[in-house]
PALUM-943235 format. One record per residue (C-alpha): residue number from 1; residue in one letter; x, y, z. Coordinates in steps of 0.5 Angstrom, whole numbers, plus 500, padded with zeros to 3 digits. Example, Ala and Ser with C-alpha at 12.3 -4.5 7.8 and 13.67 -1.06 7.14 Angstrom:
BEGIN
TIMAR  seq  type  east  north   up
TIMAR    1     A   525    491  516
TIMAR    2     S   527    498  514
This chain:
BEGIN
TIMAR  seq  type  east  north   up
TIMAR    1     M   927    312  453
TIMAR    2     K   921    307  453
TIMAR    3     Q   914    308  457
TIMAR    4     V   910    302  458
TIMAR    5     I   902    303  456
TIMAR    6     T   896    299  458
TIMAR    7     I   890    299  455
TIMAR    8     Q   883    295  457
TIMAR    9     A   879    291  451
TIMAR   10     R   873    286  452
TIMAR   11     L   873    279  450
TIMAR   12     F   867    276  447
TIMAR   13     P   868    269  447
TIMAR   14     K   862    263  445
TIMAR   15     A   859    259  450
TIMAR   16     E   864    253  448
TIMAR   17     E   870    258  448
TIMAR   18     N   868    260  455
TIMAR   19     V   869    253  458
TIMAR   20     V   876    252  455
TIMAR   21     L   878    259  457
TIMAR   22     D   876    257  464
TIMAR   23     N   879    251  464
TIMAR   24     I   886    254  462
TIMAR   25     M   885    260  467
TIMAR   26     R   883    255  473
TIMAR   27     K   889    250  471
TIMAR   28     W   894    257  470
TIMAR   29     N   892    259  477
TIMAR   30     S   893    252  480
TIMAR   31     C   900    253  478
TIMAR   32     K   901    259  480
TIMAR   33     R   899    258  488
TIMAR   34     Y   903    251  487
TIMAR   35     A   909    255  485
TIMAR   36     Y   908    260  491
TIMAR   37     N   908    254  496
TIMAR   38     R   914    251  493
TIMAR   39     L   918    258  493
TIMAR   40     L   917    258  500
TIMAR   41     E   920    252  501
TIMAR   42     G   926    254  497
TIMAR   43     K   925    251  490
TIMAR   44     T   928    255  484
TIMAR   45     R   925    257  478
TIMAR   46     K   929    252  474
TIMAR   47     E   927    246  479
TIMAR   48     L   920    248  478
TIMAR   49     K   919    249  471
TIMAR   50     K   919    242  468
TIMAR   51     E   915    239  474
TIMAR   52     L   910    244  473
TIMAR   53     Q   909    243  466
TIMAR   54     S   907    235  467
TIMAR   55     L   903    237  473
TIMAR   56     F   898    242  470
TIMAR   57     G   899    240  463
TIMAR   58     L   901    247  461
TIMAR   59     N   906    249  456
TIMAR   60     S   913    252  458
TIMAR   61     R   911    259  457
TIMAR   62     Y   904    259  461
TIMAR   63     V   908    255  467
TIMAR   64     D   914    261  467
TIMAR   65     D   909    266  467
TIMAR   66     A   906    263  473
TIMAR   67     I   912    262  477
TIMAR   68     L   914    270  475
TIMAR   69     E   907    272  478
TIMAR   70     A   908    267  485
TIMAR   71     S   915    270  486
TIMAR   72     E   912    277  485
TIMAR   73     V   907    276  490
TIMAR   74     L   912    273  495
TIMAR   75     Q   916    279  494
TIMAR   76     S   911    284  495
TIMAR   77     I   908    280  502
TIMAR   78     R   915    280  504
TIMAR   79     E   916    288  503
TIMAR   80     L   909    289  506
TIMAR   81     G   912    286  512
TIMAR   82     E   906    280  513
TIMAR   83     N   907    273  514
TIMAR   84     P   908    270  507
TIMAR   85     R   905    263  510
TIMAR   86     K   898    267  511
TIMAR   87     V   897    269  504
TIMAR   88     I   890    268  501
TIMAR   89     F   889    268  493
TIMAR   90     G   883    271  491
TIMAR   91     G   883    276  497
TIMAR   92     K   883    276  505
TIMAR   93     V   877    281  505
TIMAR   94     L   873    277  501
TIMAR   95     F   875    271  504
TIMAR   96     Y   873    273  511
TIMAR   97     R   867    276  508
TIMAR   98     L   865    269  506
TIMAR   99     K   866    266  513
TIMAR  100     S   861    271  516
TIMAR  101     K   855    267  519
TIMAR  102     H   851    274  517
TIMAR  103     L   850    274  510
TIMAR  104     S   844    273  506
TIMAR  105     S   844    267  501
TIMAR  106     E   844    272  495
TIMAR  107     Q   850    276  498
TIMAR  108     R   854    270  499
TIMAR  109     Q   853    268  492
TIMAR  110     K   856    275  490
TIMAR  111     Y   862    274  494
TIMAR  112     K   863    268  492
TIMAR  113     K   863    269  485
TIMAR  114     E   867    275  486
TIMAR  115     W   872    271  490
TIMAR  116     E   873    265  485
TIMAR  117     D   874    270  479
TIMAR  118     K   880    273  483
TIMAR  119     R   882    266  485
TIMAR  120     K   881    262  478
TIMAR  121     G   879    267  473
TIMAR  122     T   886    270  471
TIMAR  123     L   891    269  466
TIMAR  124     F   897    272  464
TIMAR  125     S   903    271  458
TIMAR  126     R   909    276  457
TIMAR  127     G   911    278  450
TIMAR  128     D   917    276  447
TIMAR  129     K   921    280  442
TIMAR  130     T   924    274  439
TIMAR  131     K   917    271  437
TIMAR  132     Q   914    278  435
TIMAR  133     G   909    279  440
TIMAR  134     N   906    274  444
TIMAR  135     L   906    267  443
TIMAR  136     N   900    264  448
TIMAR  137     L   896    270  447
TIMAR  138     R   897    274  441
TIMAR  139     V   892    279  438
TIMAR  140     I   891    278  430
TIMAR  141     E   887    283  425
TIMAR  142     E   883    280  420
TIMAR  143     N   879    285  415
TIMAR  144     G   879    291  420
TIMAR  145     Q   877    286  426
TIMAR  146     F   881    284  432
TIMAR  147     F   881    277  435
TIMAR  148     L   885    274  441
TIMAR  149     R   889    268  439
TIMAR  150     V   889    264  446
TIMAR  151     N   893    258  446
TIMAR  152     A   889    252  449
TIMAR  153     G   894    247  448
TIMAR  154     N   895    240  444
TIMAR  155     R   896    245  438
TIMAR  156     K   889    248  439
TIMAR  157     W   887    255  439
TIMAR  158     L   881    259  441
TIMAR  159     F   880    265  436
TIMAR  160     I   876    270  441
TIMAR  161     E   873    277  438
TIMAR  162     L   876    283  441
TIMAR  163     K   874    290  442
TIMAR  164     S   876    296  445
TIMAR  165     S   875    304  445
TIMAR  166     H   881    306  449
TIMAR  167     K   884    312  446
TIMAR  168     K   891    308  446
TIMAR  169     W   889    303  441
TIMAR  170     R   891    305  435
TIMAR  171     K   898    306  437
TIMAR  172     F   898    299  440
TIMAR  173     A   895    297  433
TIMAR  174     E   901    300  430
TIMAR  175     A   906    297  435
TIMAR  176     M   903    290  434
TIMAR  177     L   904    291  426
TIMAR  178     N   911    293  427
TIMAR  179     S   912    286  431
TIMAR  180     C   913    289  438
TIMAR  181     P   912    285  444
TIMAR  182     Y   906    286  448
TIMAR  183     S   904    282  455
TIMAR  184     V   897    280  456
TIMAR  185     R   893    279  462
TIMAR  186     L   886    276  462
TIMAR  187     Q   881    277  467
TIMAR  188     R   874    274  468
TIMAR  189     K   869    279  472
TIMAR  190     N   861    277  473
TIMAR  191     N   862    272  467
TIMAR  192     K   865    278  463
TIMAR  193     Y   872    277  460
TIMAR  194     Y   877    283  459
TIMAR  195     A   884    283  457
TIMAR  196     Y   889    288  459
TIMAR  197     I   895    289  454
TIMAR  198     S   901    292  456
TIMAR  199     F   907    295  451
TIMAR  200     E   912    299  450
TIMAR  201     D   912    306  447
TIMAR  202     D   918    312  446
TIMAR  203     L   918    317  452
TIMAR  204     P   918    325  450
TIMAR  205     N   924    328  451
TIMAR  206     T   924    332  458
TIMAR  207     A   922    339  457
TIMAR  208     I   921    341  464
TIMAR  209     D   927    341  468
TIMAR  210     F   930    344  475
TIMAR  211     S   932    350  471
TIMAR  212     N   927    354  474
TIMAR  213     G   927    351  481
TIMAR  214     A   924    345  484
TIMAR  215     I   917    342  487
TIMAR  216     G   919    337  494
TIMAR  217     I   914    332  495
TIMAR  218     D   912    329  502
TIMAR  219     L   907    323  503
TIMAR  220     N   904    323  510
TIMAR  221     A   899    317  512
TIMAR  222     F   897    320  519
TIMAR  223     P   893    324  517
TIMAR  224     S   893    322  510
TIMAR  225     H   896    327  505
TIMAR  226     I   901    330  501
TIMAR  227     A   905    336  503
TIMAR  228     W   908    340  497
TIMAR  229     A   913    346  497
TIMAR  230     E   915    350  491
TIMAR  231     I   922    353  491
TIMAR  232     K   926    358  486
TIMAR  233     K   932    356  483
TIMAR  234     D   936    359  489
TIMAR  235     G   932    355  494
TIMAR  236     N   927    360  497
TIMAR  237     L   920    358  498
TIMAR  238     E   915    360  493
TIMAR  239     S   909    357  494
TIMAR  240     F   906    351  498
TIMAR  241     G   900    347  500
TIMAR  242     E   897    340  501
TIMAR  243     I   893    335  497
TIMAR  244     P   889    330  501
TIMAR  245     T   889    323  500
TIMAR  246     P   884    319  504
TIMAR  247     H   883    313  499
TIMAR  248     L   891    311  499
TIMAR  249     W   891    307  505
TIMAR  250     D   884    304  506
TIMAR  251     G   879    300  502
TIMAR  252     R   880    295  497
TIMAR  253     K   887    294  493
TIMAR  254     E   883    296  486
TIMAR  255     K   881    302  490
TIMAR  256     R   888    304  492
TIMAR  257     D   891    303  486
TIMAR  258     Y   886    307  482
TIMAR  259     F   887    313  487
TIMAR  260     A   894    312  487
TIMAR  261     W   894    314  479
TIMAR  262     V   889    320  481
TIMAR  263     Y   894    323  486
TIMAR  264     A   900    322  482
TIMAR  265     N   896    326  476
TIMAR  266     E   895    332  481
TIMAR  267     I   902    332  483
TIMAR  268     V   905    332  475
TIMAR  269     K   899    337  474
TIMAR  270     L   902    341  479
TIMAR  271     A   909    341  476
TIMAR  272     L   907    342  469
TIMAR  273     E   903    348  472
TIMAR  274     K   909    351  476
TIMAR  275     N   914    349  470
TIMAR  276     K   919    346  475
TIMAR  277     G   922    338  476
TIMAR  278     I   919    334  482
TIMAR  279     V   923    332  488
TIMAR  280     V   921    326  492
TIMAR  281     E   924    321  498
TIMAR  282     K   928    315  496
TIMAR  283     L   925    310  501
TIMAR  284     A   927    303  502
TIMAR  285     I   923    298  505
TIMAR  286     K   927    292  509
TIMAR  287     D   924    286  512
TIMAR  288     K   927    286  519
TIMAR  289     G   921    284  523
TIMAR  290     Y   920    277  527
TIMAR  291     R   918    272  521
TIMAR  292     G   916    278  517
TIMAR  293     D   910    280  522
TIMAR  294     Y   910    287  523
TIMAR  295     K   905    290  529
TIMAR  296     G   903    296  531
TIMAR  297     R   907    303  530
TIMAR  298     K   912    299  525
TIMAR  299     S   906    296  521
TIMAR  300     R   904    303  520
TIMAR  301     R   911    305  518
TIMAR  302     V   912    299  513
TIMAR  303     K   905    300  510
TIMAR  304     H   906    307  509
TIMAR  305     G   913    306  506
TIMAR  306     F   910    301  501
TIMAR  307     S   904    306  499
TIMAR  308     Y   909    311  498
TIMAR  309     R   913    307  493
TIMAR  310     K   907    305  490
TIMAR  311     L   905    312  489
TIMAR  312     I   912    315  487
TIMAR  313     A   912    309  482
TIMAR  314     R   906    312  479
TIMAR  315     V   909    319  479
TIMAR  316     K   915    317  476
TIMAR  317     I   911    314  470
TIMAR  318     L   907    320  469
TIMAR  319     A   913    324  470
TIMAR  320     Q   916    321  464
TIMAR  321     R   910    321  460
TIMAR  322     Y   909    328  460
TIMAR  323     G   917    330  460
TIMAR  324     V   918    332  467
TIMAR  325     A   924    331  470
TIMAR  326     I   924    327  477
TIMAR  327     R   929    326  482
TIMAR  328     E   930    322  489
TIMAR  329     V   934    324  495
TIMAR  330     S   936    321  501
TIMAR  331     P   930    322  507
TIMAR  332     A   935    322  512
TIMAR  333     Y   932    328  517
TIMAR  334     T   928    332  512
TIMAR  335     S   922    332  517
TIMAR  336     L   927    334  523
TIMAR  337     I   930    340  519
TIMAR  338     G   924    342  517
TIMAR  339     M   920    342  524
TIMAR  340     L   926    346  527
TIMAR  341     K   928    351  522
TIMAR  342     Y   923    352  517
TIMAR  343     A   916    350  520
TIMAR  344     P   917    356  525
TIMAR  345     Q   921    361  520
TIMAR  346     F   915    361  515
TIMAR  347     N   909    358  519
TIMAR  348     L   909    352  516
TIMAR  349     T   906    345  518
TIMAR  350     K   912    340  520
TIMAR  351     D   910    336  513
TIMAR  352     T   910    342  509
TIMAR  353     A   917    344  512
TIMAR  354     A   919    337  510
TIMAR  355     A   917    338  503
TIMAR  356     Y   921    345  503
TIMAR  357     V   928    341  505
TIMAR  358     I   926    335  500
TIMAR  359     A   926    340  495
TIMAR  360     R   932    344  497
TIMAR  361     R   936    337  497
TIMAR  362     G   934    336  490
TIMAR  363     L   938    342  488
TIMAR  364     A   944    340  492
TIMAR  365     L   943    346  497
TIMAR  366     R   946    345  504
TIMAR  367     E   942    346  510
TIMAR  368     K   946    350  515
TIMAR  369     I   944    351  523
TIMAR  370     P   942    358  524
TIMAR  371     L   946    362  529
TIMAR  372     K   942    362  535
TIMAR  373     Y   942    355  534
TIMAR  374     R   949    354  534
TIMAR  375     E   950    359  540
TIMAR  376     L   945    354  544
TIMAR  377     L   949    348  542
TIMAR  378     K   955    351  545
TIMAR  379     S   952    353  551
TIMAR  380     L   950    346  551
TIMAR  381     Q   956    343  549
TIMAR  382     S   960    347  555
TIMAR  383     K   956    343  560
TIMAR  384     S   956    336  556
TIMAR  385     R   961    336  551
TIMAR  386     S   956    332  546
TIMAR  387     V   957    337  540
TIMAR  388     S   963    337  536
TIMAR  389     S   965    345  534
TIMAR  390     A   968    342  528
TIMAR  391     T   961    343  524
TIMAR  392     D   961    350  525
TIMAR  393     G   954    350  524
TIMAR  394     R   954    346  517
TIMAR  395     N   953    339  516
TIMAR  396     G   960    337  516
TIMAR  397     G   959    331  521
TIMAR  398     T   963    327  525
TIMAR  399     A   967    320  524
TIMAR  400     V   965    314  527
TIMAR  401     K   968    308  525
TIMAR  402     G   970    311  518
TIMAR  403     K   963    313  517
TIMAR  404     T   960    320  517
TIMAR  405     L   954    322  521
TIMAR  406     P   953    329  518
TIMAR  407     Y   946    330  522
TIMAR  408     K   949    330  529
TIMAR  409     P   948    337  531
TIMAR  410     W   941    336  529
TIMAR  411     R   939    330  533
TIMAR  412     V   942    334  539
TIMAR  413     L   938    340  538
TIMAR  414     R   931    335  537
TIMAR  415     V   933    332  544
TIMAR  416     A   935    338  547
TIMAR  417     L   929    342  545
TIMAR  418     L   924    336  546
TIMAR  419     T   926    335  553
TIMAR  420     G   926    343  555
TIMAR  421     A   934    343  556
TIMAR  422     L   935    349  551
TIMAR  423     L   928    352  553
TIMAR  424     D   924    354  559
TIMAR  425     R   919    348  557
TIMAR  426     P   920    342  552
TIMAR  427     L   917    343  545
TIMAR  428     Y   911    338  543
TIMAR  429     R   907    340  537
TIMAR  430     D   907    348  539
TIMAR  431     L   914    350  535
TIMAR  432     S   912    358  536
TIMAR  433     P   917    359  541
TIMAR  434     L   923    357  536
TIMAR  435     K   920    363  531
TIMAR  436     R   923    368  536
TIMAR  437     I   930    365  537
TIMAR  438     L   930    364  529
TIMAR  439     I   928    372  528
TIMAR  440     S   933    374  533
TIMAR  441     G   939    370  531
TIMAR  442     M   938    368  523
TIMAR  443     G   943    374  521
TIMAR  444     E   949    370  518
TIMAR  445     G   947    363  520
TIMAR  446     G   941    362  514
């Protein structure tokens, strides 16, 4: 298997090279914005490619990469549940800051420069295996010194000095000499130019698996934290805890991305210390809002899911890099089962209890309804006939239109307990009354 490594390098263009490089960046970003709007209109990549080449004077590879970037932006916006027609290239936060009437001239100039760097100061080129690296932005070596060869069009090239102190630079140099493909993204920041080079490297073999147990991860937005639970290979709880994640939801995109890596490192470090694989929820985000515009609680759920997916993507990368096995499981009813069964039993928070259920699910362990709960359900069934006795306390489920609904008893329990149908009073945040029931009736119910 392969992993993608990204390293940062610094460019040192001469004054005359600055002008040419800025012009290429400006045209490429204009091409990307134009492509985005045409994609919104329903045009395809094939239809756009020739049109954009003649319109912006860029070669086919630059144009193809601009279309790719535009399509990725469009996909991300739709997954976030936001209106794709209200995208502001360069960043909404900076744009609205610039609209403020209470900025000093110095502040306005600073924000304007930063916004223009984000809007016009980027350039991206994908690697090509058939072309032995990257044709538009190629790293070359001469007498031990590295340069970035930039395709400026019309058979003209820029040779810009390139330096990096990244610990993976030597590995990249070896890959480059072996003609491996690599992608390059250029970014202008405060009149300085940076190159972010991505290439593939072999992953180590998985050294930590689920033979000793598992660690379940549950990400929560309000309050912001990661709940985790460690289990033995037989499914019994061994340890648990929480990792605060205050920077995952707020702040600028660069800050959130940085802390996503920080929190992912903490999770993988925990797995390395415990010598156990990681289990996470498999989360799918579907755009079902009116014109893709979510509001209120629904908006928070979608954004929570998007941040969760971003964090989990980084956990996967790091887990593969360190040889830690990782599994994804269905998120269905993990919070409910944890809240009703394990939170009162082990004095856990509902989030940590959900992480416990996730870990158990990762080892394919089934969740039986405790004996006392089954007795309560039978008493409720005699009144309402709402629960099938065929489940016998297991997640056997009932068939509706050919589909199995394995969690119906848990759903009935939740409604009955929250409304007070099974207890003297309804349950809200205090789950302590359930402990007495579970202890007195756990017996064969498990």
